[in-house]
Structure formats: structure tokens, C-alpha cells
C-alpha positions in Angstrom: -7.9 -27.4 17.9 -7.5 -26.0 14.4 -5.9 -28.0 11.6 -2.6 -26.3 10.8 -2.0 -26.0 7.1 1.3 -25.4 5.3 1.9 -21.9 3.9 1.5 -23.4 0.4 -1.8 -24.9 1.4 -2.9 -21.6 2.9 -2.1 -19.7 -0.3 -4.1 -22.3 -2.2 -7.1 -21.5 -0.1 -6.9 -17.8 -1.1 -5.9 -18.3 -4.8 -7.6 -20.0 -7.7 -5.6 -22.8 -9.2 -5.2 -22.5 -12.9 -6.5 -25.1 -15.3 -3.1 -25.0 -17.0 0.3 -23.6 -16.0 0.3 -19.8 -15.7 3.0 -17.3 -14.9 2.5 -14.8 -12.1 4.6 -12.5 -10.0 4.4 -13.3 -6.3 6.2 -11.4 -3.5 8.9 -13.5 -1.9 10.7 -11.1 0.4 10.7 -7.7 2.0 13.8 -5.9 3.3 13.4 -3.2 5.9 15.7 -0.3 4.9 16.4 0.4 8.6 18.3 -2.9 8.7 21.1 -1.2 6.6 21.7 1.3 9.4 25.4 1.4 10.3 26.6 0.0 13.7 26.2 2.6 16.4 23.7 4.8 14.4 20.1 5.3 15.4 18.1 2.5 13.8 14.9 4.3 14.7 15.9 7.3 12.5 13.9 7.9 9.4 15.1 6.1 6.3 13.8 5.7 2.8 14.1 3.6 -0.4 13.3 5.8 -3.4 15.0 5.0 -6.7 16.5 1.6 -7.1 18.8 -0.2 -9.6 20.6 -3.5 -9.9 24.0 -4.7 -11.0 23.9 -6.2 -14.5 24.2 -9.7 -13.1 21.1 -9.0 -11.0 22.7 -10.0 -7.8 23.1 -6.7 -6.0 20.6 -3.8 -5.5 21.4 -0.2 -4.9 18.8 2.4 -3.7 18.8 6.0 -2.8 18.0 6.9 0.8 17.3 10.6 0.9 16.8 11.1 4.7 20.2 9.6 5.5 22.0 11.2 2.6 23.2 7.8 1.5 22.7 4.9 -0.9 22.1 1.4 0.4 23.2 -1.9 -1.0 21.4 -5.3 -0.8 22.7 -8.7 -1.7 19.9 -10.7 -3.5 22.0 -13.7 -4.5 19.2 -15.5 -2.7 16.2 -13.3 -3.6 14.0 -14.9 -0.9 16.6 -13.9 1.8 18.0 -10.5 1.0 21.0 -9.3 3.0 21.9 -5.8 3.8 25.4 -4.7 2.7 25.3 -1.3 4.5 25.0 2.1 3.1 27.4 4.7 1.7 27.3 8.4 2.5 26.9 10.7 -0.5 27.6 14.1 0.9 24.2 15.4 -0.1 20.8 14.1 -1.0 20.9 11.2 -3.5 18.0 11.5 -5.9 18.6 8.8 -8.5 20.9 6.0 -9.5 21.7 3.9 -12.5 24.2 1.0 -12.9 26.6 -0.2 -15.6 28.1 -3.5 -14.7 28.9 -3.0 -11.0 29.6 0.7 -11.3 26.8 2.9 -10.0 26.2 6.5 -11.0 24.4 8.5 -8.3 22.8 11.9 -8.8 23.2 14.0 -5.6 21.5 17.2 -4.7 23.8 19.6 -2.8 21.7 22.7 -3.2 21.7 25.3 -0.4 18.1 26.3 -1.2 15.6 26.5 -4.1 17.5 29.4 -5.7 21.1 28.5 -5.1 21.0 25.1 -6.7 23.9 22.7 -7.2 24.5 19.0 -7.6 27.0 16.3 -8.5 27.2 13.0 -10.3 29.1 10.5 -8.1 30.6 7.3 -9.6 30.7 4.4 -7.1 32.4 1.0 -7.4 29.7 -1.2 -5.8 32.2 -4.0 -5.1 34.6 -1.9 -3.0 32.0 0.8 -2.0 34.5 3.4 -3.0 33.8 6.7 -4.7 35.7 6.7 -8.0 34.9 10.2 -9.3 32.4 13.1 -9.1 31.2 15.6 -11.7 29.7 19.0 -11.0 26.3 19.2 -12.6 25.7 22.9 -12.1 22.2 22.4 -10.7 19.9 20.2 -8.7 19.6 16.7 -10.3 16.6 14.5 -10.2 16.6 11.5 -12.6 19.6 9.8 -14.1 19.6 7.1 -16.9 22.2 5.5 -19.0 22.4 4.6 -22.7 21.8 1.0 -23.5 25.3 0.6 -25.0 26.9 2.4 -22.0 28.1 5.3 -24.1 26.6 8.1 -22.0 24.4 9.2 -19.1 21.4 11.5 -19.2 20.5 13.5 -16.2 17.5 15.7 -15.5 18.5 18.9 -13.8 15.2 19.8 -12.3 16.0 22.9 -10.1 12.7 22.2 -8.4 10.3 24.8 -7.2 9.5 25.7 -3.6 6.0 24.4 -3.1 5.5 26.7 -0.2 6.2 29.8 -2.2 3.1 31.6 -3.4 0.7 29.0 -4.7 3.5 26.6 -5.4 3.3 27.1 -9.1 5.7 28.1 -11.9 7.7 30.0 -12.8 10.3 29.8 -10.1 13.9 30.3 -11.3 16.4 29.0 -12.0 15.3 27.0 -15.0 16.1 23.3 -15.4 17.9 21.5 -18.2 19.2 18.1 -19.2 22.9 17.0 -18.9 24.5 14.5 -21.2 27.7 13.0 -19.9 29.9 10.7 -22.1 31.1 7.4 -20.7 34.3 5.6 -21.8 34.8 2.2 -20.4 32.5 3.2 -17.6 34.4 6.3 -16.7 32.6 9.6 -16.8 34.1 12.4 -19.0 33.2 15.4 -16.9 35.0 17.8 -19.2 32.7 16.8 -22.1 29.5 17.6 -20.2 26.8 18.8 -22.6 24.1 21.0 -21.3 20.8 20.7 -23.2 18.6 23.7 -22.8 14.8 23.2 -22.6 13.6 26.8 -22.1 10.9 28.1 -24.4 9.4 24.7 -25.4 6.4 24.3 -23.1 3.2 26.3 -23.3 3.0 26.2 -19.5 5.7 28.3 -17.9 8.1 27.6 -20.8 10.7 30.0 -19.3 11.0 27.6 -16.3 11.2 24.0 -17.4 11.5 21.4 -14.6 12.7 18.2 -16.1 11.5 15.3 -13.9 12.5 12.0 -15.4 14.7 10.8 -18.2 15.2 7.5 -20.1 17.3 6.5 -23.1 16.3 4.1 -25.9 18.5 1.8 -28.0 19.0 4.5 -30.6 20.5 6.8 -28.0 17.4 9.1 -28.0 16.5 10.7 -24.6 12.9 11.2 -23.5 12.3 13.7 -20.7 9.2 14.7 -18.9 8.6 18.3 -17.7 6.1 17.3 -15.1 4.9 20.7 -13.9 5.0 22.1 -17.5 2.9 19.2 -18.8 5.4 18.7 -21.6 7.4 15.9 -23.0 10.7 16.4 -24.9 12.6 13.9 -27.1 16.3 14.6 -27.6 18.1 13.1 -30.5 21.2 11.0 -30.4 23.1 14.2 -31.3 22.1 15.9 -28.1 19.7 18.3 -29.9 16.0 18.6 -29.1 14.3 16.5 -31.8 10.7 17.2 -30.8 8.5 18.2 -28.0 4.7 18.2 -27.3 2.2 18.8 -24.6 1.3 15.7 -22.5 -2.3 16.7 -23.0 -5.4 16.4 -20.8 -7.8 13.7 -19.8 -11.5 13.7 -18.9 -12.6 11.0 -16.5 -16.0 9.5 -15.5 -16.6 7.1 -12.6 -14.0 8.3 -10.2 -14.1 9.3 -6.5 -13.3 13.1 -6.3 -14.3 14.0 -2.8 -12.5 13.4 0.5 -15.7 12.8 2.4 -15.4 9.6 4.4 -17.0 7.4 1.8 -16.1 5.6 -1.4 -18.2 7.0 -4.3 -17.1 6.3 -7.8 -19.6 8.4 -9.6 -17.7 11.6 -10.0 -16.2 13.2 -13.1 -13.2 15.3 -13.9 -12.8 17.4 -17.1 -9.6 18.3 -19.0 -7.1 17.3 -16.3 -3.5 17.8 -17.3 -1.6 14.5 -17.3 1.6 16.0 -15.7 3.6 12.9 -16.2 6.3 11.9 -13.7 8.2 8.7 -14.7 8.8 7.8 -18.3 10.3 4.7 -19.9 10.9 3.6 -23.5 8.9 0.5 -24.5 10.7 0.1 -27.8 12.4 2.4 -30.3 9.2 4.3 -31.1 7.0 4.2 -27.9 7.3 5.2 -24.3 5.0 5.0 -21.3 4.4 7.7 -18.7 3.0 7.6 -15.2 0.7 10.6 -14.8 1.1 11.5 -11.2 0.3 15.2 -11.5 1.9 17.9 -9.4 0.8 21.5 -9.8 -2.6 21.6 -11.5 -3.1 18.1 -12.8 -2.7 14.4 -12.4 -4.9 12.2 -14.5 -4.8 9.1 -12.2 -3.6 6.9 -14.9 -0.9 6.2 -17.4 -0.3 6.7 -21.1 1.6 5.2 -24.0 2.9 7.8 -26.5 4.5 7.4 -29.9 7.6 9.6 -30.0 5.9 12.0 -32.3 3.4 12.8 -29.6 0.6 10.6 -30.7 -1.4 9.1 -27.8 -1.4 5.3 -28.6 -3.1 4.3 -25.3 -4.4 6.0 -22.2 -5.7 4.0 -19.2 -8.4 6.6 -18.4 -10.1 5.6 -15.1 -9.4 1.8 -15.5 -6.2 1.7 -13.4 -7.7 3.6 -10.5 -10.9 1.6 -10.5 -8.9 -1.7 -10.6 -7.0 -0.5 -7.6 -10.3 0.4 -5.8 -11.7 -3.1 -6.5 -8.9 -4.7 -4.4 -9.4 -2.2 -1.5 -6.4 0.0 -2.2 -8.1 3.3 -3.1 -6.8 6.1 -0.8 -10.0 7.9 0.1 -8.0 10.6 1.8 -6.6 11.6 -1.6 -9.9 11.5 -3.5 -10.1 15.3 -3.6 -6.5 15.5 -5.0 -4.8 13.1 -7.4 -6.3 9.8 -6.4 -3.9 6.8 -6.6 -1.1 9.0 -8.1 0.7 6.7 -10.6 4.3 7.7 -10.2 6.6 4.9 -11.4 7.1 3.1 -14.7 9.4 0.1 -15.4 9.5 -2.1 -18.5 11.0 -5.6 -19.0 10.6 -8.6 -21.3 9.8 -11.8 -19.3 9.6 -15.1 -21.2 9.2 -13.2 -24.5 6.4 -11.0 -23.2 7.0 -7.3 -23.0 5.6 -6.1 -19.6 5.0 -2.6 -18.2 4.9 -2.0 -14.5 3.0 1.0 -13.2 3.4 2.0 -9.6 0.7 3.8 -7.6 2.3 5.9 -5.0 -0.8 6.5 -2.9 -2.5 3.1 -3.6 0.8 1.3 -2.8 0.4 -1.2 -5.6 2.0 -1.9 -8.9 0.0 -2.9 -12.0 1.6 -5.5 -14.3 0.6 -5.0 -18.0 1.1 -7.2 -21.0 2.3 -4.7 -23.7 2.5 -7.1 -26.6 0.1 -4.7 -28.4 1.1 -1.1 -27.2 -2.3 0.1 -28.3 -4.2 -2.3 -26.1 -2.1 -3.3 -23.0 -3.7 -5.9 -20.7 -3.7 -5.6 -16.9 -2.5 -9.0 -15.7 -1.9 -8.4 -12.0 -1.9 -5.9 -9.2 0.8 -6.6 -6.7 1.0 -5.3 -3.1 3.9 -3.0 -2.3 5.2 -1.2 0.7 4.0 2.3 1.6 4.6 4.9 -1.1 6.4 3.0 -3.9 8.7 5.3 -5.7 10.9 3.2 -7.9 11.1 -0.2 -9.6 13.7 -2.3 -11.3 12.9 -5.4 -13.4 15.5 -8.2 -13.7 14.1 -10.4 -16.4 17.2 -12.7 -16.4 16.3 -13.8 -12.9 12.5 -13.5 -13.3 12.5 -10.7 -10.6 10.8 -7.4 -10.0 12.0 -5.1 -7.2 10.1 -2.2 -5.6 11.5 0.6 -3.5 9.1 2.1 -1.0 9.9 5.5 0.4 7.5 6.1 3.2 8.9 5.5 6.7 6.4 5.7 9.6 8.7 4.4 12.3 8.1 7.5 14.4 4.5 6.6 14.6 5.2 3.0 15.5 4.0 1.9 12.0 5.6 0.4 9.0 9.2 1.3 8.0 10.4 1.9 4.5 11.0 -1.4 2.6 12.5 -2.9 -0.5 10.2 -5.7 -1.8 11.1 -8.6 -4.1 8.7 -10.4 -6.5 9.4 -13.5 -8.5 7.7 -14.5 -11.7 6.7 -18.1 -11.0 4.7 -20.9 -12.6 2.1 -20.5 -9.8 -1.2 -18.9 -9.0 -1.3 -15.3 -8.0 -1.2 -14.9 -4.2 -2.7 -11.4 -4.3 -5.3 -10.0 -4.1 -6.8 -12.2 -1.5 -10.2 -10.4 -1.7 -11.7 -8.2 -4.3 -15.0 -6.7 -5.5 -14.0 -7.2 -9.2 -17.0 -8.4 -11.2 -19.7 -6.6 -9.3 -22.3 -4.9 -11.5 -21.3 -1.5 -10.0 -17.8 -0.9 -8.6 -18.0 -1.6 -4.8 -15.4 0.4 -3.0 -14.2 -1.1 0.2 -11.4 -1.1 2.7 -10.7 -1.2 6.5 -12.4 -4.5 7.1 -12.8 -5.1 10.8 -15.5 -7.4 12.2 -16.4 -10.6 10.4 -19.3 -13.2 10.9 -20.4 -16.2 8.9 -23.8 -17.0 7.4 -25.5 -19.6 9.6 -26.4 -21.8 6.6 -24.3 -21.1 3.6 -20.7 -22.4 3.8 -18.2 -19.8 2.6 -20.7 -16.9 2.9 -19.5 -14.2 5.3 -20.4 -10.6 6.3 -17.9 -7.9 7.2 -17.9 -4.3 8.3 -15.6 -1.4 7.7 -14.5 0.9 10.5 -14.5 4.7 11.0 -12.3 5.5 8.1 -15.5 5.4 6.1 -17.6 6.9 8.8 -19.8 8.8 6.4 -21.1 5.6 4.9 -20.9 2.7 7.4 -21.6 -0.6 5.6 -21.9 -4.3 5.8 -20.1 -6.2 3.0 -21.3 -9.6 1.8 -18.3 -11.9 1.0 -18.3 -15.0 -1.0 -15.3 -17.0 0.2 -16.0 -19.9 -2.1 -14.3 -18.0 -4.9 -10.5 -17.5 -5.0 -9.8 -14.7 -4.4 -12.8 -14.1 -2.2 -15.4 -11.8 -3.7 -17.2 -8.9 -2.1 -20.5 -9.3 -3.9 -22.7 -6.7 -2.1 -22.5 -3.6 0.1 -25.4 -2.7 2.5 -25.2 0.8 3.8 -26.3 1.3 7.4 -29.1 3.9 7.5 -30.9 6.0 9.9 -34.1 7.8 8.8 -33.3 6.9 5.2 -29.8 8.4 5.2 -26.4 6.8 5.8 -25.9 6.7 9.6 -23.2 8.8 11.1 -20.9 8.7 14.2 -20.1 5.0 14.0 -16.9 3.1 14.2 -18.1 -0.4 13.3 -15.7 -3.1 14.7 -17.9 -6.1 15.2 -20.8 -7.9 13.5 -23.0 -11.0 14.4 -26.2 -12.4 13.2 -29.4 -11.6 15.1 -31.0 -14.9 14.0 -33.9 -13.1 12.2 -32.1 -12.0 9.0 -30.6 -8.9 10.5 -27.4 -8.1 12.4 -26.1 -6.8 15.7 -23.1 -4.4 15.2 -20.6 -3.3 17.8 -19.4 0.3 17.4 -16.2 1.4 19.1 -16.5 4.8 20.7 -14.3 7.8 20.9 -15.5 10.6 23.1 -13.1 13.2 21.7 -14.8 12.8 18.3 -18.3 12.4 19.6 -18.5 8.8 18.6 -20.4 6.7 21.2 -19.6 3.2 22.3 -22.4 0.8 22.0 -24.5 -1.7 20.0 -26.6 -1.2 16.9 -29.4 -3.6 15.7 -30.1 -3.4 12.0 -32.4 -5.3 9.7 -31.4 -7.2 6.5 -31.4 -3.9 4.6 -29.2 -2.1 7.0 -31.9 0.0 8.6 -31.2 0.8 12.2 -33.9 -0.8 14.5 -32.3 -0.1 17.9 -29.2 1.7 19.1 -28.0 0.9 22.7 -25.5 2.9 24.6 -23.5 1.8 27.5 -24.7 1.9 31.1 -23.1 4.3 33.6 -21.1 1.6 35.2 -19.1 1.2 31.9 -19.0 4.8 30.6 -17.5 6.0 33.9 -14.3 4.1 33.0 -14.4 4.2 29.2 -11.5 5.0 26.9 -11.3 5.3 23.2 -10.4 1.6 22.9 -13.8 0.0 23.1 -15.7 -2.9 21.6 -13.8 -4.8 18.9 -16.2 -7.6 18.2 -19.6 -9.0 19.0 -21.0 -12.6 19.2 -24.4 -13.9 20.1 -25.0 -16.8 22.5 -28.7 -17.3 22.9 -30.2 -14.0 24.0 -26.8 -12.7 25.2 -24.4 -10.6 23.2 -20.7 -10.8 24.1 -18.4 -8.0 23.2 -14.6 -8.1 23.2 -13.1 -4.8 24.6 -9.9 -3.9 22.9 -7.8 -2.6 25.8 -7.9 -2.0 29.5 -10.4 0.6 30.7 -10.0 2.7 33.8 -11.5 0.1 36.2 -9.6 -2.9 34.8 -6.6 -4.5 36.5 -3.4 -4.3 34.6 -3.3 -7.0 31.9 -7.0 -7.6 32.0 -9.7 -6.6 29.6 -13.4 -7.1 29.8 -15.6 -9.4 27.8 -18.9 -7.5 28.2 -22.3 -9.2 28.1 -25.7 -7.7 27.3 -28.9 -9.7 27.6 -31.1 -8.5 24.8 -34.3 -9.8 26.6 -33.6 -8.9 30.2 -31.8 -5.7 29.1 -29.0 -6.4 31.7 -25.3 -5.9 31.5 -22.4 -7.9 32.9 -18.9 -8.9 32.3 -15.9 -11.2 32.9 -12.2 -10.5 32.8 -10.0 -11.9 30.1 -6.2 -12.2 30.8 -4.0 -10.7 28.1 -0.7 -12.0 27.0 2.3 -10.3 28.6 2.8 -6.8 27.1 6.0 -6.3 25.2 7.2 -3.2 23.4 3.7 -2.0 22.2 0.2 -2.6 23.6 -1.8 -5.8 23.8 -5.5 -6.1 23.1 -8.4 -7.9 21.5 -9.7 -7.6 18.0 -12.6 -10.1 17.6 -14.9 -12.6 19.2 -16.9 -15.3 17.4 -18.7 -18.4 18.7 -18.5 -21.9 17.3 -19.6 -25.0 19.1 -18.9 -24.9 22.8 -16.3 -22.1 22.6 -15.9 -18.4 22.0 -12.9 -17.7 19.8 -11.0 -14.5 20.4 -8.3 -12.7 18.3 -5.6 -11.2 20.5 -2.8 -9.1 19.1 -0.1 -6.6 19.8 0.1 -3.4 17.8 3.6 -4.2 16.4 4.6 -4.9 12.9 7.4 -6.7 11.0 10.0 -8.4 13.1 8.8 -6.7 16.3 5.4 -8.5 16.1 5.0 -11.1 18.7 1.3 -11.8 19.3 -1.2 -12.3 16.5 -3.1 -15.3 17.9 -6.5 -16.9 18.2 -7.5 -18.2 21.6 -10.7 -19.8 22.8 -12.7 -19.7 26.0 -15.3 -22.3 26.9 -18.8 -21.0 26.8 -19.5 -22.7 30.1 -17.0 -20.3 31.7 -18.7 -17.2 30.3 -20.7 -16.4 33.4 -21.1 -12.6 33.6 -21.0 -10.9 36.9 -22.6 -7.6 37.7 -20.7 -4.5 36.7 -19.1 -2.5 39.4 -17.8 -5.4 41.4 -15.1 -8.0 41.1 -15.3 -9.9 37.8 -14.5 -13.6 37.3 -11.4 -14.3 35.2 -11.9 -16.8 32.4 -9.3 -19.4 31.3 -8.1 -19.3 27.7 -6.5 -21.8 25.4 -4.3 -20.9 22.5 -5.6 -22.2 19.1 -3.4 -20.8 16.4 -0.5 -18.5 16.0 -1.2 -16.4 12.9 2.3 -14.9 12.4 3.4 -17.8 10.2 0.3 -17.3 8.0 1.0 -13.5 7.8 4.7 -14.2 6.8 3.5 -16.5 4.1 2.5 -13.5 2.0 6.1 -12.5 1.6 5.8 -9.0 3.1 6.3 -7.7 6.7 3.9 -8.9 9.4 1.0 -6.4 9.5 -0.3 -5.3 12.9 -4.1 -5.3 12.5 -5.5 -8.8 12.5 -9.1 -7.7 13.0 -11.7 -10.2 11.8 -12.3 -13.9 12.3 -15.3 -16.1 11.5 -16.1 -19.8 11.3 -18.5 -20.7 8.5 -21.4 -23.1 8.4 -19.0 -25.9 7.3 -16.6 -25.2 10.2 -14.0 -23.4 8.1 -12.1 -20.6 9.8 -11.4 -17.3 7.9 -9.2 -14.4 9.0 -9.0 -10.8 7.6 -6.7 -7.9 8.3 -7.6 -4.2 8.5 -5.8 -2.1 5.9 -6.7 1.2 7.6 -8.3 2.5 4.5 -4.8 3.0 2.9 -4.2 5.7 5.5 -0.6 5.4 6.6 -0.8 1.8 5.5 0.3 -0.3 2.6 -3.4 -0.9 1.9 -2.9 -4.7 1.9 -5.9 -6.7 3.1 -5.0 -10.3 3.8 -8.0 -12.6 3.8 -7.2 -16.3 4.2 -8.6 -19.6 5.4 -7.1 -21.6 8.2 -8.9 -24.9 7.7 -11.5 -26.7 9.8 -12.1 -25.6 13.4 -12.9 -28.7 15.5 
């Protein structure tokens, strides 16, 4: 059996212990927004968490949920155990929220369409959940912020364009503007609403400003981004425009600019408009922008401006490349705006000013030390849910909160979540694996099969699946470092070029310096099932297809692992094929010397709500170890386990007849390990290997950040005996 370690010990295996005490943010909880669904309502309906704020005591969160037309409340008195407090209908689409004390001010879009725009500002008592007042804003609101002293609110009235109209560009009337609303003892003075016009300021479609995001500094000055206009406006404490300037352009080298099924960070972009989305004041004279882009731009980074328009710092390609090093680069967005930085939050923790930059498409947040605004330092990259939209820092409680808008429940995937991070005197738990430090940036993701070096403890080899089908590769992983390091990438080649039509899901040593690879087929995409033999440089020596006895019953859910026992290769088939009894899958054998095929049947765990299947097979000692899992996530996940089968029982029978059924023994339930990372339980536990010293290692598949949070969890489970 395997030694079962505590979660703390497991994290220690995946994280370097500091020589002296250090402070890091670690995720401690994840709250599924669907859990705030009212009694009797459809919990499967789409929900979202977009903009988020906290009461001033830091004990209660409020977030906007656009699909349900409501705001949701969460009790974080115990931040490690958040409790849903339900949601409140807003009579429209809530777009933003800010809080003074326990009073929330919610911007609500009530527009009939893109031309007939309208909106309101709703005042909520969070303690009673009662609507106290509402003000007509005269247009469609986006962002809302409050003055530090509680004297007024600033609201960006975007009057957003129809992206389906024409080429989706500007101008599209009506024009947007900013609203300033006085507060007196927390009450909004609707009659004193001040409309601040912004037309004629921007060089890009100046007649149609679209204010996106607002923030207010201690002096009562408002900064507002005109994202599509690529303009930034500073409004004085008197409510008049004090200055405005173009957000400018950026030229980038060393970025991936093509959606082509491979990670290639050698491209360049020239004079790309920043088109900033979120903006936050850092101090009285500086603010930071997240340059998401929208219409024509998106510089994939973030910028610190002085309020006179001087660029004090720009991240260039560094933010995106740091995200790529931890496996979170969204290759499917390479031809567009890359990681799309969208969110900015600031907060001073332990005397250190920090800036938090959220990547919507990379689903991470960068934590920067902004002690020197001209040279901020990236301290951490934290894993988020899918599509982080908003953040709130609570320095008084050492907390950071993320709101993640994407809900994939209809596809059986992850729901929208609010995630909670605590700044601790502890090692950073994430990333668990990275290519940081390689001479050239190694892009990676979607790790599936895993195998250990026969002689070097802690040295492993992994493969990525079809998401990077244009450049299938073997990754060399040094697990003696914490986090584990991807130190080399070997591209699989045929006739000197990257091999095509492969979905690599398994890898094992051939005993001669090369590898046998298992590729999972998919006939509707012309990807064959089979085996591939490569040398140490990745050159294909042999490719072996399946015999007729197997192809006659094939489905898309094929080989998910490969292991070698003597001259025989054993492959784990993910799910039942057409000739399998219900609840049975094949372990397929191929004798590399005799060129003969055979199989046994493996009994799956009882199927629950989703499907049950195999993800990996590896051999150690007298047993074959097999990863079995369902395809469920979060609280619905039931089976993420390692079983083992005695090698003596692996006696393949001829294909086409009745197959013997092997006995299996449970070795380890991986769900407690997965929960130890503070997020929801991911579905794809895909790789498992036992190294030369008998240490077991597990890796999850992040789907190449495609409809996924992008998290890769790589962790050790101790000695396998």
C-alpha cells in the first residue's frame, strides 16, 4: 500500500520550504455560485460571479450575477468555510457593486437594446437584504466606485456598442459619460446627480466615448478608462475633466500570435493599442491599468501611469510569458488577445503595497510588489476559477477574493466560483510545476501520460494531448525541485517535421533510451488509435495501428496509458468499447516481439452521474497501478483513485473471445489530495508514475486552458510499497 501523507505534508512535497519565514498567498476555499441558488429554483441554471466587493469589516462578500439578474452574498466570517447567504433580485442586469459600511451600491443595466439605453443605481442594506433606494442613471452603467471618504459615487455609463453590428467598432450611439452622485451619511442624493461629458476627448471615435472602469483616489479624483477609444481621463475633485491622454501602444517580441495547435513564443506584434479595461489608483499620483483590449488592441500586459499620462511602467511580454511558464497560456486565444489581463486590485499588506493583475483567459492572478512603481516585482501567480472578472483585497484580514464569471455547467464542466486566498507565513502552494528558468521559454499544458526514469529518482517524462496536436512532445520533468521543473521539451517528429494526427495519452520507457507512446484515436477527426515507438530524440521509429478485432468495436475513448512488462506493452482503455460488457474496460496487451495482441477485462467502479473510465497505467514491482476516475468535478466528484492489479493476473486472452476479468485493489483515494489545494476537485487526474526511489507522482490535465481553469496539480504521494 502507499503511505498516506497529511495535506500539509503533501503540499510540502510540491513547494520549496523557505530558509526563513516568507509571506505568500494560498487559496483556502472556493465557493460555487450555484450554491446561492434560491430554494425551488433550477440549480443547474447558468450563474456567474463578476464584480465583487466586501463589507468594511471584511466579513461579507457581495458579487454581481448577471445571468440571474441578481447579486449574491457570502459570509466569510470563517474564510476557509464560506457560507452562501442567498441572492437578491435586481430587476435588471447588475454590472458592478461597491460597498460603504454594510450598504451596497449596485449599478444595474435595464436597457431595452444597444440604442435605447437605461440603468439605475440601487442602494441595498446588506444586513436586511432590503432595497433602500434607486436612482435613474439615464444610460447603461458599467463600473461603480466610491470616494475613499464616502462622500460620493462615480459611475461609468458605458452605453456599450453592439459587437455584432458592422465590424463591431465605433462609433455607435448613444455616447457614454460619467455620473457623480453625492452621498450623505450613506444615502444617495439622486437629485444632485452630475453628468460629466467625455465626448470630443479621444482621438479614436471621440464622438462616442465608452467609459469602462472608474476608480477614485483619496483626493477625490476620478480616473476612467475609455477602453474602445484607447483613452484615459482624469476628472478633478470638482467634477470637471482635469486631463486626458491616449493609453498608447505597445510592441511585443517573444509572444505566441497564432492559433495553430502549438506553443510558439517567437512571434512579434507592433504598435498594439493597450485598450485598458480595469484601472485602480495606487497612490495619489499613479494608477494601474489591465490592458485587456477589445476592438483593435489588447497589449497582453498591464501598465502603471502617472496621472499626467507618463508611462511609469509597462509589463511588456513579461506577464504573459510568466503565465505560459506555469502552463496557463490559452493557445486558442493566441491569434487574438492572448491572456487578456482584465482586472486590477490594489492593497497594502504588512506595509507592502501590492497590485493584483487578473488574466481573464489564463485564469490566474499575478501578485506584484509595487514598493517602487517604476519597477514592480512579480511575487506570485495564483490559480483562479475560469474567467476571473473581479477581485477585492481585504488587507485587514490578510485576504484576497476573486470572482470568476465563466459557468460551464451545461457542459458538465466547472461552475462559476468565488475563490478565497489568505496571505500566510507559509510556502506558496502554487504553481506545482513550471518551466521557469529554462534557457528558452518552454510552453506546455495538457499533461496526460507520465513515466519515471529507470535510474534517476525524481526524473520523469510526460506527454501532452491533442490540444497541441500540431507539435506533440515529450517533456522532461525534474521533480526533485519544488515546484517541479520542466527542463526540456522533445518534439515528436516524422520525416524531420513535427508529427501530426496524434493524441498522446500514455508514455513508457522502451529500455533502450527511447519511448513507447500511446495515442488515443478519434475517427471523426482522422486520428488513429495505436502505438508509436520513438528514439531519444523523438524521431518516430515505428507506428502500430490496431488489429481488426479491436477497430471493429472502437470508440473515440481509447488508450489512456501504456506500460511495459518484459516484451509486452499494456494499454489502459479509457471507456467501454462496443464489444465490452457494461462496466468493463479492456487492458490491451501487445507483444512487441511476437507482434501479437490480447486483452483482459478490468471492472470499473459503479457509474454515478457521469461516466467512469481509466486514465493511466504504470508498473512497479509486482503490480500494475491504474488511475480510475469519473468525469465529475467539485462536490459531484466521487472516484479519483489509484488501484493496482497483480502482474501475475495479467494473462491476456486472444481478442474476439471471452476475456478474463482481473481483480483490483484500491491503493489511494486522490480526492483528499485534490481538495488540499483549496479549489474545487478537478476531473482529469491523468498521469501517475513511480520513480526509481519508489516515490509516486500524480499530475492532472489542464485541457490546455480550453474551458478549464488551466490549473495543473502535480504532487507526490510518498513511497509506494
